C-alpha positions in Angstrom: 0.1 0.1 0.0 1.3 3.4 -0.9 0.1 6.6 0.4 1.3 10.2 -0.8 1.0 13.2 1.8 0.5 16.5 0.3 1.1 19.3 2.5 1.2 23.3 2.2 4.9 24.2 2.7 4.7 27.9 2.2 8.3 29.5 3.1 9.2 26.1 4.9 9.9 24.5 1.7 10.8 26.8 -0.7 7.9 25.8 -2.8 4.0 26.3 -2.4 3.2 22.6 -2.4 5.3 19.6 -1.6 4.3 16.0 -2.2 6.3 13.2 0.1 5.7 9.5 -0.5 5.5 7.7 2.7 4.6 4.1 1.8 2.2 2.4 4.0 0.8 5.2 6.4 -0.6 4.2 9.7 0.5 7.2 12.2 2.7 10.4 11.0 4.6 12.7 13.2 7.1 15.5 12.7 10.3 14.5 13.9 12.0 16.7 16.7 14.0 19.0 14.6 11.0 19.7 12.3 12.9 18.9 8.9 11.5 15.3 8.5 8.0 13.5 8.9 8.5 10.1 10.7 6.0 7.0 10.1 5.4 3.5 10.8 6.1 1.0 7.9 4.7 -2.8 8.7 6.3 -5.5 6.8 5.8 -9.2 7.2 4.0 -8.5 10.7 7.0 -6.4 12.0 6.7 -2.6 12.3 9.8 -0.1 12.2 9.7 3.6 12.2 10.8 5.4 9.1 11.8 9.1 8.4 11.7 11.2 5.0 13.0 14.6 4.8 10.2 17.5 3.9 12.7 18.8 1.0 12.4 15.3 -0.3 15.0 12.7 -0.5 15.2 9.2 0.4 13.4 7.6 3.6 15.7 6.6 6.3 14.9 3.8 8.9 15.0 4.9 12.5 14.1 1.8 14.3 15.4 -1.9 13.5 12.9 -4.2 15.5 12.6 -7.9 14.4 9.3 -8.5 16.2 5.8 -7.0 17.0 4.0 -4.1 15.9 4.3 -0.4 16.7 0.8 1.0 17.7 1.8 4.6 18.3 5.1 6.9 19.1 5.8 10.3 20.2 8.7 11.8 21.2 9.5 13.9 24.3 9.1 17.7 24.3 13.0 18.3 24.2 13.2 15.6 21.2 15.8 13.4 23.2 13.7 10.5 24.0 11.3 8.3 21.8 8.1 6.6 23.3 6.6 3.6 21.6 3.6 1.4 22.0 4.6 -2.0 20.7 3.2 -5.4 20.8 1.1 -7.8 19.0 -2.7 -8.6 18.1 -4.1 -11.8 19.2 -7.7 -13.1 18.8 -9.4 -16.0 20.2 -12.5 -17.8 18.3 -14.9 -19.3 20.6 -17.6 -21.6 19.5 -20.6 -21.7 21.5 -23.4 -24.5 21.2 -26.5 -24.9 22.5 -26.5 -28.0 24.6 -30.1 -27.7 26.2 -31.5 -29.0 23.2 
């Protein structure tokens, strides 16, 4: 799945409109320096954070997890810490049968 983010940059990007391809999009955040967008990419059941510069360029992988999914993320106000909500989805199927008949 591929999504494109289009945003109004004004003077920040040096052009009136910028389109940035961020792949499969679940959550989107500005990086602490304000120069990139961070987003979650899930491949083969494993999520990692990636970032892409607002001015364009190649995406860069931020995390290198080997298992689990990232549900949400965010940086501390000073930009020094990254908080992640990670885990896995599980579901159970229960068969109910009326035994009174």
